[in-house]
Structures are given as C-alpha cells and as structure tokens.
Residue, then its C-alpha position, 0 to 999 in steps of 0.5 A: m500500500i502506497a501513500f502520497l505526500f504533498p509538500g507545503q510552502g517553502s518547497q517551491a523552486v523556479g523550474m518546478g513542474r516543467a518536466f511533467h508539463e512537457s511530458s504529461p498531458a494530465a499534468r499539463a491539463v492541471f496547469e492549464e485549469a489552474s491558470e485559467t481559474l486565477g487568470v495568471d500564467l502559473a506555468r510561466l511563474c513556476f518555470e521561469g519565476p522570477e524567484r521573488e515573485l514566486a516567493l510571494t505567499a499569495n503566489t507560492q500557495p497556488a503554485v505549489l498546489t498546482t505543481s503537486v497536483a500535476a505531479a500526482a496526476a502524472c503519477a496516476e497516468q503512469g499507474l502509480t496511485p496511492a491508497l492514502v494521502a496526506g499533505h504538510s500544511l498547504g499540502e493538505y489542500s493538494a491532498l484533498v484535491f487529489a482525493r477529489a474532496l475539493r475541486l482544483a479550481d476551488a482549491v487554487r482560489v482558496v489557497r491564494r486567499r489563504g496566503q493573503l490572509m496569513q500574510e495580513a494577520v501579522p505585520v511583516g517583521t513582527g513574527a518569525m519561525a525557527a527550526l529547533l533541531g536535536v531538542d525533544l517536544p517536552t523540552v521545546g514546550e518548556v523553552c517556549a514557556a520560558a521565552a514567551q514573556g508576555e508574547v506568543v511563541e508556540v510549537a508550529n510543526v512537529n516534523s520528527a522527534q528531533q525537528i520541531v518548528i516554533a512560531g510567534h512574535r519575533a523577539a520571543v522566537e529569538r529568545a526560544v532559539a537561544l534557550a534551545r541552544e542552552r538546553g543542548g539543541r544541535k542546531s536552532v535557526l530562524l527560517p526565511v518566512s514572511a509570517p509566523f504560520h500555525c500559531s495562535l497569531m494566525a487566528p484572524a486568518a482562520e476567521g477570514l478563511a471561513a468565508e472562503l471555504a463556506a462557498v466551496k463544494v466538498d465531497d467525500p474523499a475518494v481515498p482517506v486523507v490523514r490530516n495535520v491537526d490531529g493525525n486522524v483520518t478524514r473520510a467524510a466531506a463533513d470533516v474537511v472544512p472544520f479541520l482546514l480552518r483549525q489547521v491555520a492556527s494549530p501545529v502541523q502534527w506531521t510525525a503523527c500523520v506519518e505514523r497514522l499512514a503507517a498504521e493504516g497500512a502504508r508501506g511505501f511513501v511518495e512525495v509528489a513534487p516539489g522538493r524532498v523534505l517530506s520523504g526525508l522526514v519519513k525516513r526518520i519516522v518510519a525507518d524501514a519504509p521506502a520514501l521517494a521524491v517524485e519531482d520529474p519523469a525520471g523520479l517517477g520511473r525510479a519510484r515505480a520500479a522501487l514500489e512495484n510490489l507495493t501498489 
C-alpha cells in the first residue's frame, strides 16, 4: 500500500513542474485549469519565476498546489496511485484535491486567499519561525514557556522527534532559539518566512478563511486523507472544512500523520513534487519504509520500479 505526500510552502523552486508539463498531458491539463481559474500564467511563474515573485505567499500557495497536483496526476497516468494521502500544511489542500474532496479550481482560489490572509494577520517583521533541531517536544514546550514573556511563541510543526518548528512574535522566537541552544539543541535557526504560520497569531486568518471555504463544494474523499491537526483520518466531506480552518492556527502534527499512514497500512511513501523534505522526514519516522521524491519523469520511473510490489 502506497501513500502520497504533498509538500507545503517553502518547497517551491523556479523550474518546478516543467518536466511533467512537457511530458504529461494530465499534468499539463492541471496547469492549464489552474491558470485559467486565477487568470495568471502559473506555468510561466513556476518555470521561469522570477524567484521573488514566486516567493510571494499569495503566489507560492497556488503554485505549489498546482505543481503537486500535476505531479500526482502524472503519477496516476503512469499507474502509480496511492491508497492514502496526506499533505504538510498547504499540502493538505493538494491532498484533498487529489482525493477529489475539493475541486482544483476551488482549491487554487482558496489557497491564494489563504496566503493573503496569513500574510495580513501579522505585520511583516513582527513574527518569525525557527527550526529547533536535536531538542525533544517536552523540552521545546518548556523553552517556549520560558521565552514567551508576555508574547506568543508556540510549537508550529512537529516534523520528527528531533525537528520541531516554533512560531510567534519575533523577539520571543529569538529568545526560544537561544534557550534551545542552552538546553543542548544541535542546531536552532530562524527560517526565511514572511509570517509566523500555525500559531495562535494566525487566528484572524482562520476567521477570514471561513468565508472562503463556506462557498466551496466538498465531497467525500475518494481515498482517506490523514490530516495535520490531529493525525486522524478524514473520510467524510463533513470533516474537511472544520479541520482546514483549525489547521491555520494549530501545529502541523506531521510525525503523527506519518505514523497514522503507517498504521493504516502504508508501506511505501511518495512525495509528489516539489522538493524532498517530506520523504526525508519519513525516513526518520518510519525507518524501514521506502520514501521517494517524485519531482520529474525520471523520479517517477525510479519510484515505480522501487514500489512495484507495493501498489
């Protein structure tokens, strides 16, 4: 049994999706529909940039979603299909599109607005995020409590047992980084992001997103979707929107997601473009399961060969 993993914001790179666009009619159709929906040439943006334009949150989110869904469509076209799916943050929308719970046109519109709302929730420069490596979750909780000093600093992503991302007010995040180093952290670094995602400072974005999602038609997923908020499984349309709204200001429980995928029977994992971060994290969480990144047709060929007996 195979699970597809869909990456989130931060995985973007100029050139992403070009090879699938050139080789796969299914992938090309995804780019064309998304571009027509937004009135933006997403193929040009993804393939040519410029990087500063691609990095704008309102552009990044639909661009990454489109690239991921296009890559997954190319995989399906070649007979590589999942029994389960999950996505990291923004990637949860890509997973829901692939699972046919959300329509592509609705999803690209919603995530573009989601990006705008998340950026608007906290003035640029006020918030920050940092990755704490080599510090366990209980210690990170203690570090955040000590560093807050009346401000917000909270766990934002539990990516693996030893890779935890925090978010909040910049000064509080910087204090937490310093404390984590004092507590034996191997490495703690501020991340180059424009807003403190997945913490309580994002609550205004969740409120704005509710109106966007209220207008979207939702169906039961064709394959189960393991969700970020609690690592449980969405199998019914009624669960889609409530958990997407909670996701905005809640930590991404990625370790729990991967563990749940494995518990549901996943024996192989495929990260469907762009990037290789999620497949790398899988290897830290489920050590004995193959995890492959599919960013282009060559990667798809390697994945098909490696997972031949798991489909």
